C-alpha positions as CSV (number, residue, x, y, z in Angstrom):
1,X,32.0,-2.0,8.7
2,X,28.7,0.3,7.4
3,X,24.8,0.3,7.3
4,X,23.5,-0.2,4.2
5,X,19.8,0.5,3.4
6,X,18.5,-1.7,0.3
7,X,15.3,0.3,-0.3
8,X,13.1,-2.0,-2.2
9,X,14.3,-5.4,-0.3
10,X,12.5,-8.1,-2.2
11,X,14.5,-11.5,-2.9
12,X,17.0,-9.7,-4.8
13,X,17.5,-7.1,-1.8
14,X,17.5,-10.1,0.5
15,X,20.5,-12.1,-1.8
16,X,21.9,-9.1,-1.8
17,X,21.9,-8.3,1.9
18,X,23.0,-12.0,3.2
19,X,26.5,-11.2,1.0
20,X,27.0,-7.7,2.3
21,X,26.5,-9.0,6.1
22,X,28.9,-11.5,5.3
23,X,31.2,-8.8,4.5
24,X,30.6,-7.2,8.2
25,X,28.2,-4.7,7.5
26,X,25.0,-4.2,9.0
27,X,22.1,-3.8,6.7
28,X,18.7,-2.3,7.1
29,X,15.9,-2.9,4.8
30,X,11.9,-1.6,3.4
31,X,9.0,-3.6,2.6
32,X,5.8,-2.1,1.8
33,X,4.8,-5.2,3.1
34,X,4.0,-5.5,7.1
35,X,4.0,-9.4,6.6
36,X,7.7,-9.8,5.3
37,X,9.0,-7.3,8.9
38,X,9.2,-10.4,10.3
39,X,11.1,-12.3,7.4
40,X,13.3,-10.4,6.9
41,X,14.4,-9.9,10.8
42,X,14.8,-13.5,10.6
43,X,17.7,-13.3,7.9
44,X,19.3,-10.5,9.5
45,X,17.8,-7.9,7.8
46,X,16.8,-4.5,10.3
47,X,13.2,-4.2,8.6
48,X,11.6,-1.2,8.1
49,X,8.0,-0.8,7.0
50,X,8.5,1.9,4.1
51,X,6.8,2.9,1.5
52,X,9.0,4.8,-1.7
53,X,6.1,6.9,-2.7
54,X,5.5,8.2,0.7
55,X,9.6,9.5,0.8
56,X,9.0,10.7,5.1
57,X,8.6,7.2,5.5
58,X,11.6,6.0,3.6
59,X,14.0,8.9,4.9
60,X,13.5,7.8,9.0
61,X,15.1,4.8,8.1
62,X,18.1,6.6,6.8
63,X,19.5,7.4,10.0
64,X,23.2,6.3,10.4
65,X,23.0,4.7,6.8
66,X,25.9,5.1,5.1
67,X,25.5,3.6,1.9
68,X,21.8,3.6,0.2
69,X,21.0,1.0,-2.4
70,X,17.9,2.3,-3.8
71,X,16.4,-1.1,-5.6
72,X,13.4,-0.2,-7.6
73,X,14.7,-1.2,-11.3
74,X,11.9,-4.0,-11.2
75,X,9.6,-2.1,-9.0
76,X,5.8,-3.2,-10.2
77,X,2.5,-1.1,-9.9
78,X,0.8,1.0,-11.9
79,X,2.6,3.0,-14.9
80,X,1.9,6.2,-13.1
81,X,2.9,5.2,-10.0
82,X,6.7,3.7,-11.4
83,X,7.1,6.9,-13.7
84,X,6.8,8.8,-9.9
85,X,9.2,6.6,-8.4
86,X,12.4,7.5,-10.8
87,X,11.3,11.3,-11.1
88,X,9.8,13.0,-8.6
89,X,10.2,10.5,-5.4
90,X,13.2,9.7,-6.7
91,X,14.2,13.9,-6.6
92,X,12.7,14.5,-3.3
93,X,14.4,10.8,-2.0
94,X,18.1,12.5,-3.3
95,X,17.4,15.9,-1.6
96,X,16.8,13.6,1.8
97,X,20.2,11.7,1.3
98,X,22.0,15.0,0.8
99,X,21.0,16.0,4.3
100,X,21.9,12.5,6.1
101,X,24.5,10.6,7.1
102,X,24.2,8.4,3.5
103,X,27.8,9.0,2.0
104,X,27.2,6.6,-0.9
105,X,24.3,5.7,-3.4
106,X,23.7,3.1,-5.5
107,X,21.1,3.1,-8.6
108,X,19.0,0.0,-10.1
109,X,19.6,1.8,-13.5
110,X,18.6,-2.0,-15.2
111,X,14.9,-4.2,-14.7
112,X,11.9,-4.8,-15.6
113,X,10.2,-0.4,-15.7
114,X,10.5,1.2,-19.1
115,X,14.3,2.0,-19.5
116,X,13.3,5.5,-20.3
117,X,12.1,6.0,-16.8
118,X,15.6,4.1,-15.6
119,X,17.7,6.1,-17.9
120,X,16.0,9.4,-16.6
121,X,16.7,7.8,-12.9
122,X,20.5,7.5,-13.2
123,X,20.5,10.8,-14.9
124,X,18.9,12.4,-11.4
125,X,20.8,10.4,-9.6
126,X,24.4,10.9,-11.6
127,X,23.4,15.6,-11.3
128,X,22.1,15.5,-7.7
129,X,25.5,13.1,-6.3
130,X,27.8,15.0,-8.0
131,X,26.3,17.8,-7.5
132,X,26.7,17.3,-3.8
133,X,29.6,15.5,-4.3
134,X,28.4,12.0,-2.8
135,X,29.9,9.0,-4.7
136,X,27.1,7.2,-6.4
137,X,27.2,4.1,-9.1
138,X,24.7,2.9,-11.2
139,X,24.2,-1.2,-11.1
140,X,23.6,-1.9,-14.6
141,X,23.3,-5.8,-13.8
142,X,20.7,-8.3,-15.3
143,X,17.9,-8.4,-12.4
144,X,16.9,-11.8,-14.1
145,X,20.3,-13.3,-12.9
146,X,19.5,-13.3,-9.4
147,X,23.2,-14.7,-8.0
148,X,25.3,-12.7,-11.2
149,X,22.9,-9.5,-10.1
150,X,23.8,-9.9,-6.1
151,X,27.5,-10.2,-6.6
152,X,27.6,-7.0,-9.0
153,X,25.5,-5.3,-6.5
154,X,28.2,-6.6,-3.5
155,X,31.0,-5.2,-5.4
156,X,29.5,-2.0,-6.3
157,X,29.1,-1.1,-2.6
158,X,32.7,-2.6,-1.6
159,X,33.6,-0.2,-4.8
160,X,31.7,2.9,-2.5
161,X,33.1,2.1,0.8
162,X,36.8,1.8,-0.4
């Protein structure tokens, strides 16, 4: 049906990938860890070594993607890196998406990252998406409940594709 890109394909991303594959979608997922490439491929995810701190590495993964899920609401790292992920890096990524095949954006707006950063990221996604007329959705599900989160994310992707 559609190719979906999961930016930040960790444990929850793998669960979501399984659900989306059940729906017939092709899944591409990013990881910063070269050791995760094999395990992601083993579960049917087209794994891409990409770092959201280096947008050019993620931009290459946008090729032929219809839905991009930015799943960085619980990203870990130094405060300044997390701030950049949800501000300047996010802005650059969204700009790249406008000039790609992406026709739907899901932004994880809840997680362990500072709520102010996630709120700011949600505002950026909203502004760029409305400006470019790319449909978007803010994923507000509790990431602490992996099963409920994955079901909500699956429903969010389905709604964007409808």
